[in-house]
LOZA-97476 format. One record per residue (C-alpha): residue in one letter; x, y, z; residue number from 1. Coordinates in nm, 3 decimals, always signed. Layout:
N
{'A'; {X; Y; Z}; NUM};
...
***
This chain:
76
{'M'; {+0.864; +7.470; +10.705}; 1};
{'R'; {+0.724; +7.781; +10.540}; 2};
{'A'; {+0.443; +7.579; +10.384}; 3};
{'M'; {+0.337; +7.461; +10.730}; 4};
{'K'; {+0.318; +7.817; +10.859}; 5};
{'I'; {+0.104; +7.914; +10.561}; 6};
{'A'; {-0.123; +7.612; +10.614}; 7};
{'F'; {-0.168; +7.698; +10.983}; 8};
{'L'; {-0.237; +8.062; +10.899}; 9};
{'L'; {-0.497; +7.969; +10.637}; 10};
{'A'; {-0.668; +7.734; +10.881}; 11};
{'L'; {-0.683; +8.004; +11.149}; 12};
{'V'; {-0.823; +8.254; +10.898}; 13};
{'A'; {-1.090; +8.000; +10.795}; 14};
{'I'; {-1.183; +7.944; +11.161}; 15};
{'V'; {-1.220; +8.318; +11.224}; 16};
{'A'; {-1.420; +8.357; +10.902}; 17};
{'A'; {-1.661; +8.082; +11.010}; 18};
{'L'; {-1.703; +8.257; +11.344}; 19};
{'A'; {-1.775; +8.585; +11.165}; 20};
{'L'; {-2.035; +8.412; +10.946}; 21};
{'A'; {-2.204; +8.275; +11.258}; 22};
{'G'; {-2.215; +8.622; +11.412}; 23};
{'R'; {-2.359; +8.771; +11.096}; 24};
{'A'; {-2.622; +8.497; +11.078}; 25};
{'M'; {-2.713; +8.557; +11.443}; 26};
{'L'; {-2.767; +8.926; +11.380}; 27};
{'N'; {-2.966; +8.885; +11.057}; 28};
{'D'; {-3.187; +8.582; +11.129}; 29};
{'G'; {-3.543; +8.642; +11.240}; 30};
{'R'; {-3.562; +9.003; +11.124}; 31};
{'D'; {-3.866; +9.155; +10.958}; 32};
{'G'; {-4.090; +8.865; +11.054}; 33};
{'K'; {-3.883; +8.609; +10.863}; 34};
{'P'; {-3.846; +8.269; +11.025}; 35};
{'K'; {-3.509; +8.187; +11.177}; 36};
{'S'; {-3.280; +7.964; +10.974}; 37};
{'N'; {-3.010; +7.728; +11.094}; 38};
{'R'; {-2.724; +7.921; +10.929}; 39};
{'M'; {-2.567; +8.010; +11.262}; 40};
{'V'; {-2.567; +7.648; +11.377}; 41};
{'R'; {-2.407; +7.535; +11.051}; 42};
{'A'; {-2.140; +7.808; +11.069}; 43};
{'L'; {-2.053; +7.719; +11.429}; 44};
{'A'; {-2.042; +7.348; +11.343}; 45};
{'L'; {-1.804; +7.433; +11.058}; 46};
{'R'; {-1.586; +7.632; +11.298}; 47};
{'V'; {-1.570; +7.344; +11.545}; 48};
{'G'; {-1.488; +7.100; +11.265}; 49};
{'L'; {-1.210; +7.324; +11.134}; 50};
{'S'; {-1.067; +7.366; +11.484}; 51};
{'I'; {-1.060; +6.992; +11.543}; 52};
{'A'; {-0.905; +6.933; +11.200}; 53};
{'L'; {-0.633; +7.191; +11.272}; 54};
{'F'; {-0.560; +7.032; +11.610}; 55};
{'L'; {-0.531; +6.685; +11.454}; 56};
{'F'; {-0.314; +6.824; +11.173}; 57};
{'I'; {-0.076; +6.974; +11.428}; 58};
{'L'; {-0.058; +6.645; +11.621}; 59};
{'I'; {+0.003; +6.441; +11.306}; 60};
{'S'; {+0.261; +6.692; +11.179}; 61};
{'H'; {+0.450; +6.663; +11.507}; 62};
{'Q'; {+0.437; +6.281; +11.499}; 63};
{'M'; {+0.561; +6.275; +11.137}; 64};
{'G'; {+0.847; +6.511; +11.223}; 65};
{'W'; {+0.727; +6.792; +10.996}; 66};
{'I'; {+0.721; +7.041; +11.284}; 67};
{'H'; {+0.936; +7.058; +11.596}; 68};
{'P'; {+0.857; +7.226; +11.927}; 69};
{'T'; {+1.099; +7.499; +12.023}; 70};
{'G'; {+0.973; +7.574; +12.372}; 71};
{'V'; {+1.127; +7.809; +12.622}; 72};
{'P'; {+1.482; +7.724; +12.732}; 73};
{'L'; {+1.489; +7.638; +13.103}; 74};
{'G'; {+1.770; +7.708; +13.346}; 75};
{'Q'; {+1.937; +7.992; +13.159}; 76};
***
């Protein structure tokens, strides 16, 4: 169970890091007469890919019984 929490945390950190790289690329590209690169597009594509992979990992983990929803108790 603890390994799953660590895996989810690492995935979220990687997603935020990819978003930060995209922001940095957006601010630095095209300065001082340099042509714009496609670093921002690649960083955002990486972020989307990581997000989809995390979502699929959560779905598969639930189907395999590795994680269980706790939810909010109703009627109490």
